[in-house]
KOLFIGU-929640 format. One record per residue (C-alpha): residue in one letter; residue number from 0; x, y, z. Coordinates in pm, 1 decimal, decimal comma, padded with zeros to 6 digits, always signed. Layout:
# KOLFIGU-929640
<site><aa>a</aa><i>NUM</i><xx>X</xx><yy>Y</yy><zz>Z</zz></site>
...
END
This chain:
# KOLFIGU-929640
<site><aa>m</aa><i>0</i><xx>-02193,5</xx><yy>-04582,5</yy><zz>-00057,0</zz></site>
<site><aa>f</aa><i>1</i><xx>-01959,4</xx><yy>-04419,0</yy><zz>-00308,1</zz></site>
<site><aa>k</aa><i>2</i><xx>-02144,1</xx><yy>-04085,2</yy><zz>-00282,9</zz></site>
<site><aa>a</aa><i>3</i><xx>-02138,4</xx><yy>-04105,7</yy><zz>+00095,3</zz></site>
<site><aa>s</aa><i>4</i><xx>-01760,5</xx><yy>-04161,5</yy><zz>+00093,6</zz></site>
<site><aa>i</aa><i>5</i><xx>-01707,0</xx><yy>-03861,5</yy><zz>-00133,3</zz></site>
<site><aa>f</aa><i>6</i><xx>-01919,4</xx><yy>-03650,3</yy><zz>+00103,0</zz></site>
<site><aa>v</aa><i>7</i><xx>-01709,6</xx><yy>-03755,1</yy><zz>+00404,9</zz></site>
<site><aa>i</aa><i>8</i><xx>-01386,6</xx><yy>-03668,1</yy><zz>+00221,1</zz></site>
<site><aa>l</aa><i>9</i><xx>-01517,4</xx><yy>-03325,9</yy><zz>+00118,9</zz></site>
<site><aa>v</aa><i>10</i><xx>-01628,2</xx><yy>-03247,1</yy><zz>+00473,0</zz></site>
<site><aa>a</aa><i>11</i><xx>-01285,5</xx><yy>-03349,5</yy><zz>+00606,0</zz></site>
<site><aa>i</aa><i>12</i><xx>-01111,6</xx><yy>-03121,0</yy><zz>+00353,7</zz></site>
<site><aa>l</aa><i>13</i><xx>-01343,2</xx><yy>-02832,9</yy><zz>+00446,8</zz></site>
<site><aa>f</aa><i>14</i><xx>-01271,2</xx><yy>-02859,6</yy><zz>+00817,1</zz></site>
<site><aa>t</aa><i>15</i><xx>-00897,7</xx><yy>-02898,7</yy><zz>+00755,5</zz></site>
<site><aa>g</aa><i>16</i><xx>-00901,0</xx><yy>-02573,5</yy><zz>+00558,5</zz></site>
<site><aa>c</aa><i>17</i><xx>-01085,0</xx><yy>-02395,2</yy><zz>+00840,9</zz></site>
<site><aa>n</aa><i>18</i><xx>-00807,4</xx><yy>-02474,2</yy><zz>+01085,5</zz></site>
<site><aa>k</aa><i>19</i><xx>-00581,4</xx><yy>-02217,3</yy><zz>+00918,3</zz></site>
<site><aa>v</aa><i>20</i><xx>-00748,9</xx><yy>-01946,9</yy><zz>+00715,6</zz></site>
<site><aa>p</aa><i>21</i><xx>-00528,2</xx><yy>-01837,9</yy><zz>+00421,3</zz></site>
<site><aa>v</aa><i>22</i><xx>-00512,1</xx><yy>-01462,8</yy><zz>+00376,2</zz></site>
<site><aa>k</aa><i>23</i><xx>-00376,7</xx><yy>-01356,0</yy><zz>+00037,0</zz></site>
<site><aa>q</aa><i>24</i><xx>-00453,2</xx><yy>-00985,3</yy><zz>+00003,3</zz></site>
<site><aa>g</aa><i>25</i><xx>-00574,8</xx><yy>-00712,2</yy><zz>+00231,2</zz></site>
<site><aa>k</aa><i>26</i><xx>-00494,2</xx><yy>-00465,9</yy><zz>+00506,8</zz></site>
<site><aa>i</aa><i>27</i><xx>-00393,0</xx><yy>-00504,6</yy><zz>+00871,3</zz></site>
<site><aa>i</aa><i>28</i><xx>-00436,4</xx><yy>-00223,0</yy><zz>+01122,0</zz></site>
<site><aa>y</aa><i>29</i><xx>-00237,6</xx><yy>-00209,9</yy><zz>+01445,7</zz></site>
<site><aa>t</aa><i>30</i><xx>-00260,7</xx><yy>+00031,2</yy><zz>+01737,0</zz></site>
<site><aa>i</aa><i>31</i><xx>+00063,6</xx><yy>+00159,4</yy><zz>+01885,6</zz></site>
<site><aa>t</aa><i>32</i><xx>+00111,0</xx><yy>+00286,6</yy><zz>+02240,7</zz></site>
<site><aa>y</aa><i>33</i><xx>+00424,9</xx><yy>+00424,4</yy><zz>+02404,8</zz></site>
<site><aa>q</aa><i>34</i><xx>+00538,0</xx><yy>+00418,5</yy><zz>+02766,3</zz></site>
<site><aa>l</aa><i>35</i><xx>+00701,9</xx><yy>+00759,7</yy><zz>+02766,4</zz></site>
<site><aa>p</aa><i>36</i><xx>+00878,2</xx><yy>+00891,0</yy><zz>+03076,2</zz></site>
<site><aa>d</aa><i>37</i><xx>+00746,4</xx><yy>+01218,7</yy><zz>+03212,1</zz></site>
<site><aa>s</aa><i>38</i><xx>+01043,1</xx><yy>+01404,3</yy><zz>+03064,2</zz></site>
<site><aa>l</aa><i>39</i><xx>+00936,1</xx><yy>+01300,4</yy><zz>+02711,6</zz></site>
<site><aa>s</aa><i>40</i><xx>+00558,0</xx><yy>+01310,1</yy><zz>+02747,9</zz></site>
<site><aa>r</aa><i>41</i><xx>+00539,0</xx><yy>+01637,8</yy><zz>+02552,2</zz></site>
<site><aa>y</aa><i>42</i><xx>+00647,9</xx><yy>+01447,4</yy><zz>+02240,4</zz></site>
<site><aa>a</aa><i>43</i><xx>+00352,5</xx><yy>+01206,6</yy><zz>+02248,5</zz></site>
<site><aa>s</aa><i>44</i><xx>+00156,1</xx><yy>+01404,7</yy><zz>+01990,6</zz></site>
<site><aa>y</aa><i>45</i><xx>+00438,7</xx><yy>+01362,5</yy><zz>+01736,9</zz></site>
<site><aa>l</aa><i>46</i><xx>+00437,4</xx><yy>+00982,7</yy><zz>+01749,6</zz></site>
<site><aa>p</aa><i>47</i><xx>+00221,7</xx><yy>+00764,1</yy><zz>+01520,0</zz></site>
<site><aa>k</aa><i>48</i><xx>-00067,3</xx><yy>+00597,1</yy><zz>+01698,8</zz></site>
<site><aa>q</aa><i>49</i><xx>-00128,7</xx><yy>+00324,9</yy><zz>+01442,9</zz></site>
<site><aa>a</aa><i>50</i><xx>+00042,2</xx><yy>+00125,0</yy><zz>+01170,8</zz></site>
<site><aa>v</aa><i>51</i><xx>-00120,3</xx><yy>+00000,9</yy><zz>+00852,5</zz></site>
<site><aa>v</aa><i>52</i><xx>+00015,8</xx><yy>-00303,1</yy><zz>+00671,0</zz></site>
<site><aa>y</aa><i>53</i><xx>-00097,1</xx><yy>-00385,3</yy><zz>+00317,7</zz></site>
<site><aa>f</aa><i>54</i><xx>-00020,4</xx><yy>-00736,6</yy><zz>+00198,9</zz></site>
<site><aa>k</aa><i>55</i><xx>-00046,5</xx><yy>-00920,5</yy><zz>-00129,6</zz></site>
<site><aa>g</aa><i>56</i><xx>+00107,0</xx><yy>-01264,3</yy><zz>-00159,9</zz></site>
<site><aa>d</aa><i>57</i><xx>+00451,6</xx><yy>-01240,4</yy><zz>-00000,1</zz></site>
<site><aa>s</aa><i>58</i><xx>+00473,7</xx><yy>-00862,0</yy><zz>-00037,4</zz></site>
<site><aa>t</aa><i>59</i><xx>+00398,3</xx><yy>-00624,8</yy><zz>+00249,1</zz></site>
<site><aa>v</aa><i>60</i><xx>+00420,5</xx><yy>-00252,5</yy><zz>+00301,1</zz></site>
<site><aa>t</aa><i>61</i><xx>+00407,2</xx><yy>-00104,3</yy><zz>+00650,6</zz></site>
<site><aa>i</aa><i>62</i><xx>+00305,8</xx><yy>+00259,1</yy><zz>+00688,7</zz></site>
<site><aa>q</aa><i>63</i><xx>+00330,2</xx><yy>+00470,2</yy><zz>+01003,1</zz></site>
<site><aa>q</aa><i>64</i><xx>+00234,8</xx><yy>+00834,0</yy><zz>+00969,7</zz></site>
<site><aa>q</aa><i>65</i><xx>+00182,3</xx><yy>+01128,3</yy><zz>+01199,3</zz></site>
<site><aa>g</aa><i>66</i><xx>+00125,5</xx><yy>+01470,0</yy><zz>+01048,6</zz></site>
<site><aa>d</aa><i>67</i><xx>+00370,8</xx><yy>+01541,9</yy><zz>+00767,0</zz></site>
<site><aa>e</aa><i>68</i><xx>+00611,3</xx><yy>+01265,9</yy><zz>+00868,3</zz></site>
<site><aa>a</aa><i>69</i><xx>+00577,0</xx><yy>+00908,6</yy><zz>+00744,5</zz></site>
<site><aa>t</aa><i>70</i><xx>+00784,4</xx><yy>+00592,7</yy><zz>+00759,0</zz></site>
<site><aa>t</aa><i>71</i><xx>+00709,6</xx><yy>+00327,2</yy><zz>+00496,9</zz></site>
<site><aa>v</aa><i>72</i><xx>+00878,1</xx><yy>-00013,4</yy><zz>+00482,1</zz></site>
<site><aa>i</aa><i>73</i><xx>+00837,6</xx><yy>-00231,2</yy><zz>+00173,0</zz></site>
<site><aa>r</aa><i>74</i><xx>+00927,4</xx><yy>-00597,2</yy><zz>+00222,3</zz></site>
<site><aa>y</aa><i>75</i><xx>+00934,7</xx><yy>-00900,4</yy><zz>-00005,9</zz></site>
<site><aa>q</aa><i>76</i><xx>+01026,0</xx><yy>-01194,9</yy><zz>+00214,0</zz></site>
<site><aa>p</aa><i>77</i><xx>+01133,1</xx><yy>-01457,8</yy><zz>-00048,6</zz></site>
<site><aa>t</aa><i>78</i><xx>+01425,2</xx><yy>-01241,5</yy><zz>-00166,8</zz></site>
<site><aa>s</aa><i>79</i><xx>+01485,9</xx><yy>-01058,9</yy><zz>+00164,6</zz></site>
<site><aa>f</aa><i>80</i><xx>+01412,9</xx><yy>-00727,9</yy><zz>-00010,6</zz></site>
<site><aa>l</aa><i>81</i><xx>+01357,8</xx><yy>-00444,4</yy><zz>+00235,3</zz></site>
<site><aa>r</aa><i>82</i><xx>+01325,2</xx><yy>-00074,9</yy><zz>+00149,2</zz></site>
<site><aa>v</aa><i>83</i><xx>+01265,1</xx><yy>+00204,8</yy><zz>+00398,0</zz></site>
<site><aa>l</aa><i>84</i><xx>+01105,8</xx><yy>+00530,0</yy><zz>+00279,7</zz></site>
<site><aa>l</aa><i>85</i><xx>+01125,9</xx><yy>+00832,2</yy><zz>+00508,8</zz></site>
<site><aa>h</aa><i>86</i><xx>+00918,8</xx><yy>+01136,9</yy><zz>+00425,6</zz></site>
<site><aa>s</aa><i>87</i><xx>+00878,4</xx><yy>+01475,9</yy><zz>+00589,6</zz></site>
<site><aa>s</aa><i>88</i><xx>+00799,7</xx><yy>+01825,7</yy><zz>+00473,7</zz></site>
<site><aa>a</aa><i>89</i><xx>+01174,6</xx><yy>+01889,0</yy><zz>+00452,0</zz></site>
<site><aa>a</aa><i>90</i><xx>+01305,0</xx><yy>+01583,1</yy><zz>+00263,9</zz></site>
<site><aa>s</aa><i>91</i><xx>+01236,0</xx><yy>+01228,1</yy><zz>+00144,2</zz></site>
<site><aa>y</aa><i>92</i><xx>+01485,1</xx><yy>+00941,4</yy><zz>+00161,1</zz></site>
<site><aa>q</aa><i>93</i><xx>+01501,1</xx><yy>+00584,6</yy><zz>+00027,5</zz></site>
<site><aa>i</aa><i>94</i><xx>+01723,6</xx><yy>+00330,6</yy><zz>+00203,2</zz></site>
<site><aa>d</aa><i>95</i><xx>+01759,9</xx><yy>-00028,3</yy><zz>+00078,5</zz></site>
<site><aa>y</aa><i>96</i><xx>+01880,3</xx><yy>-00280,0</yy><zz>+00336,6</zz></site>
<site><aa>a</aa><i>97</i><xx>+02054,4</xx><yy>-00597,8</yy><zz>+00224,6</zz></site>
<site><aa>k</aa><i>98</i><xx>+01977,9</xx><yy>-00904,2</yy><zz>+00433,7</zz></site>
<site><aa>a</aa><i>99</i><xx>+02303,7</xx><yy>-00868,9</yy><zz>+00626,9</zz></site>
<site><aa>d</aa><i>100</i><xx>+02216,8</xx><yy>-00509,3</yy><zz>+00720,2</zz></site>
<site><aa>q</aa><i>101</i><xx>+01860,3</xx><yy>-00568,4</yy><zz>+00832,3</zz></site>
<site><aa>t</aa><i>102</i><xx>+01958,0</xx><yy>-00647,4</yy><zz>+01190,7</zz></site>
<site><aa>q</aa><i>103</i><xx>+02022,5</xx><yy>-00271,8</yy><zz>+01224,6</zz></site>
<site><aa>l</aa><i>104</i><xx>+01644,9</xx><yy>-00223,4</yy><zz>+01216,5</zz></site>
<site><aa>l</aa><i>105</i><xx>+01559,4</xx><yy>-00485,2</yy><zz>+01479,1</zz></site>
<site><aa>p</aa><i>106</i><xx>+01480,1</xx><yy>-00397,8</yy><zz>+01840,9</zz></site>
<site><aa>a</aa><i>107</i><xx>+01680,5</xx><yy>-00706,0</yy><zz>+01948,6</zz></site>
<site><aa>p</aa><i>108</i><xx>+01962,3</xx><yy>-00765,3</yy><zz>+01694,6</zz></site>
<site><aa>l</aa><i>109</i><xx>+02067,1</xx><yy>-01092,1</yy><zz>+01863,5</zz></site>
<site><aa>g</aa><i>110</i><xx>+01711,2</xx><yy>-01224,6</yy><zz>+01874,8</zz></site>
<site><aa>y</aa><i>111</i><xx>+01494,3</xx><yy>-01351,8</yy><zz>+02158,0</zz></site>
<site><aa>e</aa><i>112</i><xx>+01459,9</xx><yy>-01652,8</yy><zz>+02385,0</zz></site>
<site><aa>y</aa><i>113</i><xx>+01098,1</xx><yy>-01773,7</yy><zz>+02405,6</zz></site>
<site><aa>s</aa><i>114</i><xx>+00914,8</xx><yy>-01920,1</yy><zz>+02704,1</zz></site>
<site><aa>s</aa><i>115</i><xx>+00555,0</xx><yy>-02038,7</yy><zz>+02683,4</zz></site>
<site><aa>t</aa><i>116</i><xx>+00296,1</xx><yy>-01953,5</yy><zz>+02947,4</zz></site>
<site><aa>k</aa><i>117</i><xx>-00048,0</xx><yy>-02089,2</yy><zz>+03030,0</zz></site>
<site><aa>d</aa><i>118</i><xx>-00218,0</xx><yy>-01759,1</yy><zz>+02952,7</zz></site>
<site><aa>s</aa><i>119</i><xx>-00458,0</xx><yy>-01711,5</yy><zz>+02664,7</zz></site>
<site><aa>a</aa><i>120</i><xx>-00684,1</xx><yy>-01425,8</yy><zz>+02558,4</zz></site>
<site><aa>t</aa><i>121</i><xx>-00898,7</xx><yy>-01303,8</yy><zz>+02272,5</zz></site>
<site><aa>i</aa><i>122</i><xx>-00733,4</xx><yy>-01014,4</yy><zz>+02089,5</zz></site>
<site><aa>a</aa><i>123</i><xx>-00915,3</xx><yy>-00841,7</yy><zz>+01803,3</zz></site>
<site><aa>g</aa><i>124</i><xx>-01146,7</xx><yy>-01142,0</yy><zz>+01788,5</zz></site>
<site><aa>y</aa><i>125</i><xx>-00867,1</xx><yy>-01401,5</yy><zz>+01762,3</zz></site>
<site><aa>k</aa><i>126</i><xx>-00765,2</xx><yy>-01656,5</yy><zz>+02023,6</zz></site>
<site><aa>a</aa><i>127</i><xx>-00406,2</xx><yy>-01585,2</yy><zz>+02124,3</zz></site>
<site><aa>y</aa><i>128</i><xx>-00147,5</xx><yy>-01745,1</yy><zz>+02353,4</zz></site>
<site><aa>k</aa><i>129</i><xx>+00110,0</xx><yy>-01556,8</yy><zz>+02557,5</zz></site>
<site><aa>y</aa><i>130</i><xx>+00483,9</xx><yy>-01615,9</yy><zz>+02548,5</zz></site>
<site><aa>q</aa><i>131</i><xx>+00755,1</xx><yy>-01435,7</yy><zz>+02736,2</zz></site>
<site><aa>i</aa><i>132</i><xx>+01050,3</xx><yy>-01320,5</yy><zz>+02530,2</zz></site>
<site><aa>e</aa><i>133</i><xx>+01397,5</xx><yy>-01231,5</yy><zz>+02656,0</zz></site>
<site><aa>d</aa><i>134</i><xx>+01630,4</xx><yy>-01010,7</yy><zz>+02453,3</zz></site>
<site><aa>k</aa><i>135</i><xx>+01949,4</xx><yy>-01214,4</yy><zz>+02407,0</zz></site>
<site><aa>g</aa><i>136</i><xx>+02157,8</xx><yy>-00897,7</yy><zz>+02408,0</zz></site>
<site><aa>t</aa><i>137</i><xx>+02016,4</xx><yy>-00709,3</yy><zz>+02705,0</zz></site>
<site><aa>g</aa><i>138</i><xx>+01830,6</xx><yy>-00973,2</yy><zz>+02904,8</zz></site>
<site><aa>l</aa><i>139</i><xx>+01519,3</xx><yy>-00755,5</yy><zz>+02913,7</zz></site>
<site><aa>t</aa><i>140</i><xx>+01189,6</xx><yy>-00942,7</yy><zz>+02905,2</zz></site>
<site><aa>s</aa><i>141</i><xx>+00848,3</xx><yy>-00863,3</yy><zz>+02761,5</zz></site>
<site><aa>d</aa><i>142</i><xx>+00533,6</xx><yy>-01039,8</yy><zz>+02643,5</zz></site>
<site><aa>i</aa><i>143</i><xx>+00418,2</xx><yy>-01147,8</yy><zz>+02300,4</zz></site>
<site><aa>w</aa><i>144</i><xx>+00083,1</xx><yy>-01298,1</yy><zz>+02201,2</zz></site>
<site><aa>y</aa><i>145</i><xx>+00059,3</xx><yy>-01546,6</yy><zz>+01914,4</zz></site>
<site><aa>c</aa><i>146</i><xx>-00240,2</xx><yy>-01666,0</yy><zz>+01712,6</zz></site>
<site><aa>k</aa><i>147</i><xx>-00227,8</xx><yy>-01997,4</yy><zz>+01528,4</zz></site>
<site><aa>k</aa><i>148</i><xx>-00554,5</xx><yy>-01961,3</yy><zz>+01335,9</zz></site>
<site><aa>i</aa><i>149</i><xx>-00451,5</xx><yy>-01699,0</yy><zz>+01081,8</zz></site>
<site><aa>a</aa><i>150</i><xx>-00184,4</xx><yy>-01697,2</yy><zz>+00813,2</zz></site>
<site><aa>i</aa><i>151</i><xx>-00052,1</xx><yy>-01364,6</yy><zz>+00689,4</zz></site>
<site><aa>p</aa><i>152</i><xx>+00289,9</xx><yy>-01276,8</yy><zz>+00544,8</zz></site>
<site><aa>g</aa><i>153</i><xx>+00551,9</xx><yy>-01135,8</yy><zz>+00777,1</zz></site>
<site><aa>s</aa><i>154</i><xx>+00585,2</xx><yy>-00757,6</yy><zz>+00774,2</zz></site>
<site><aa>y</aa><i>155</i><xx>+00842,8</xx><yy>-00514,3</yy><zz>+00908,5</zz></site>
<site><aa>l</aa><i>156</i><xx>+00654,0</xx><yy>-00512,3</yy><zz>+01240,1</zz></site>
<site><aa>t</aa><i>157</i><xx>+00669,5</xx><yy>-00888,6</yy><zz>+01291,2</zz></site>
<site><aa>m</aa><i>158</i><xx>+01007,2</xx><yy>-00968,0</yy><zz>+01132,1</zz></site>
<site><aa>p</aa><i>159</i><xx>+01194,5</xx><yy>-00963,2</yy><zz>+01467,7</zz></site>
<site><aa>f</aa><i>160</i><xx>+00995,9</xx><yy>-01263,8</yy><zz>+01593,5</zz></site>
<site><aa>d</aa><i>161</i><xx>+00994,8</xx><yy>-01640,0</yy><zz>+01550,2</zz></site>
<site><aa>t</aa><i>162</i><xx>+00674,3</xx><yy>-01725,1</yy><zz>+01362,1</zz></site>
<site><aa>t</aa><i>163</i><xx>+00687,6</xx><yy>-02099,1</yy><zz>+01427,0</zz></site>
<site><aa>y</aa><i>164</i><xx>+00471,0</xx><yy>-02020,3</yy><zz>+01730,8</zz></site>
<site><aa>g</aa><i>165</i><xx>+00205,1</xx><yy>-01854,8</yy><zz>+01514,1</zz></site>
<site><aa>v</aa><i>166</i><xx>+00133,8</xx><yy>-01499,8</yy><zz>+01399,7</zz></site>
<site><aa>p</aa><i>167</i><xx>+00236,8</xx><yy>-01227,6</yy><zz>+01648,4</zz></site>
<site><aa>i</aa><i>168</i><xx>-00070,7</xx><yy>-01011,8</yy><zz>+01711,6</zz></site>
<site><aa>e</aa><i>169</i><xx>+00036,2</xx><yy>-00820,9</yy><zz>+02023,1</zz></site>
<site><aa>f</aa><i>170</i><xx>+00388,5</xx><yy>-00752,8</yy><zz>+02141,8</zz></site>
<site><aa>t</aa><i>171</i><xx>+00605,1</xx><yy>-00504,5</yy><zz>+02329,1</zz></site>
<site><aa>t</aa><i>172</i><xx>+00952,0</xx><yy>-00401,6</yy><zz>+02213,0</zz></site>
<site><aa>k</aa><i>173</i><xx>+01197,3</xx><yy>-00136,0</yy><zz>+02322,4</zz></site>
<site><aa>q</aa><i>174</i><xx>+01281,8</xx><yy>+00135,4</yy><zz>+02070,5</zz></site>
<site><aa>n</aa><i>175</i><xx>+01539,9</xx><yy>+00392,7</yy><zz>+02181,0</zz></site>
<site><aa>e</aa><i>176</i><xx>+01489,4</xx><yy>+00264,8</yy><zz>+02536,4</zz></site>
<site><aa>i</aa><i>177</i><xx>+01114,6</xx><yy>+00333,8</yy><zz>+02519,8</zz></site>
<site><aa>p</aa><i>178</i><xx>+00869,2</xx><yy>+00040,5</yy><zz>+02551,2</zz></site>
<site><aa>v</aa><i>179</i><xx>+00637,9</xx><yy>+00032,0</yy><zz>+02250,4</zz></site>
<site><aa>k</aa><i>180</i><xx>+00328,0</xx><yy>-00188,7</yy><zz>+02248,0</zz></site>
<site><aa>t</aa><i>181</i><xx>+00182,5</xx><yy>-00296,2</yy><zz>+01912,4</zz></site>
<site><aa>s</aa><i>182</i><xx>-00162,9</xx><yy>-00457,9</yy><zz>+01907,2</zz></site>
<site><aa>l</aa><i>183</i><xx>-00367,0</xx><yy>-00599,5</yy><zz>+01623,7</zz></site>
<site><aa>k</aa><i>184</i><xx>-00687,1</xx><yy>-00401,3</yy><zz>+01573,4</zz></site>
<site><aa>e</aa><i>185</i><xx>-00834,9</xx><yy>-00538,8</yy><zz>+01251,8</zz></site>
<site><aa>i</aa><i>186</i><xx>-00767,7</xx><yy>-00750,2</yy><zz>+00942,5</zz></site>
<site><aa>i</aa><i>187</i><xx>-00957,3</xx><yy>-00643,1</yy><zz>+00632,0</zz></site>
<site><aa>l</aa><i>188</i><xx>-00953,8</xx><yy>-00870,0</yy><zz>+00327,0</zz></site>
<site><aa>g</aa><i>189</i><xx>-00974,0</xx><yy>-00720,3</yy><zz>-00018,7</zz></site>
<site><aa>p</aa><i>190</i><xx>-00772,1</xx><yy>-00559,7</yy><zz>-00297,8</zz></site>
<site><aa>v</aa><i>191</i><xx>-00485,5</xx><yy>-00332,1</yy><zz>-00197,4</zz></site>
<site><aa>p</aa><i>192</i><xx>-00446,4</xx><yy>+00018,3</yy><zz>-00346,5</zz></site>
<site><aa>d</aa><i>193</i><xx>-00271,4</xx><yy>+00040,5</yy><zz>-00683,3</zz></site>
<site><aa>g</aa><i>194</i><xx>+00096,7</xx><yy>+00127,0</yy><zz>-00655,1</zz></site>
<site><aa>v</aa><i>195</i><xx>+00110,3</xx><yy>+00073,5</yy><zz>-00280,3</zz></site>
<site><aa>f</aa><i>196</i><xx>+00431,8</xx><yy>-00132,4</yy><zz>-00313,6</zz></site>
<site><aa>s</aa><i>197</i><xx>+00599,6</xx><yy>+00124,4</yy><zz>-00541,0</zz></site>
<site><aa>t</aa><i>198</i><xx>+00839,1</xx><yy>+00403,8</yy><zz>-00447,2</zz></site>
<site><aa>p</aa><i>199</i><xx>+00701,7</xx><yy>+00749,9</yy><zz>-00531,4</zz></site>
<site><aa>p</aa><i>200</i><xx>+00926,7</xx><yy>+00986,7</yy><zz>-00727,0</zz></site>
<site><aa>g</aa><i>201</i><xx>+01142,1</xx><yy>+01238,6</yy><zz>-00546,6</zz></site>
<site><aa>y</aa><i>202</i><xx>+01302,6</xx><yy>+01013,2</yy><zz>-00285,5</zz></site>
<site><aa>r</aa><i>203</i><xx>+01679,3</xx><yy>+01056,4</yy><zz>-00244,1</zz></site>
<site><aa>p</aa><i>204</i><xx>+01864,9</xx><yy>+00720,5</yy><zz>-00231,9</zz></site>
<site><aa>l</aa><i>205</i><xx>+02094,1</xx><yy>+00661,9</yy><zz>+00066,1</zz></site>
<site><aa>t</aa><i>206</i><xx>+02296,2</xx><yy>+00362,2</yy><zz>+00178,3</zz></site>
<site><aa>p</aa><i>207</i><xx>+02230,4</xx><yy>+00234,8</yy><zz>+00531,5</zz></site>
<site><aa>q</aa><i>208</i><xx>+02568,5</xx><yy>+00374,0</yy><zz>+00637,4</zz></site>
<site><aa>q</aa><i>209</i><xx>+02496,7</xx><yy>+00717,0</yy><zz>+00485,7</zz></site>
<site><aa>f</aa><i>210</i><xx>+02166,7</xx><yy>+00728,4</yy><zz>+00669,8</zz></site>
<site><aa>k</aa><i>211</i><xx>+02333,4</xx><yy>+00618,4</yy><zz>+00994,0</zz></site>
<site><aa>d</aa><i>212</i><xx>+02594,5</xx><yy>+00894,4</yy><zz>+00959,5</zz></site>
<site><aa>m</aa><i>213</i><xx>+02340,6</xx><yy>+01170,7</yy><zz>+00898,3</zz></site>
<site><aa>p</aa><i>214</i><xx>+02321,3</xx><yy>+01443,9</yy><zz>+01165,0</zz></site>
<site><aa>v</aa><i>215</i><xx>+02020,7</xx><yy>+01402,7</yy><zz>+01391,4</zz></site>
<site><aa>e</aa><i>216</i><xx>+01865,0</xx><yy>+01729,2</yy><zz>+01280,2</zz></site>
<site><aa>n</aa><i>217</i><xx>+01816,7</xx><yy>+01585,0</yy><zz>+00927,0</zz></site>
END
């Protein structure tokens, strides 16, 4: 009887753990699509078509690259550390954003209102549920899909959203008035590359205000 009780307890623990799979280290790949107006369609080839997020514990680094240009965002959520690295063939910049300044990077600085729907779908192999979000500043609405069966640290891509509903795995935001859809493609568990959370040499430090005041051509 004692052995049978132990077996029942172990089985219960096993199934409890399967309800939410902990992910400690690995890589997440997202696809990115843009709804460009006809007047801007010629710029499509210059825009990154995917984002790669490496995660380890509570640290994440988000990399978007197209040709010689790359944007890298290093984030450590417990201390609200956020560093943006911008690289091109012409120059490389490092901008550190204090917590109070990070709203400058958000597509909806005032946040979103969330409304649940009855819709569900399988996205990248994960069951997801659709919510409608409304930008508190502009009133514009879009869709976001949440999954409750995975647990990964928040990255630069997901930081605008309320994660009490789950992990955002597909969402549409507006960036410079252009709708941008980000969709989970794959999660790969395993060691991350050495030095992936470090800043390479040669990056010029700027404050957020200095970067904001830079002429567009830079």
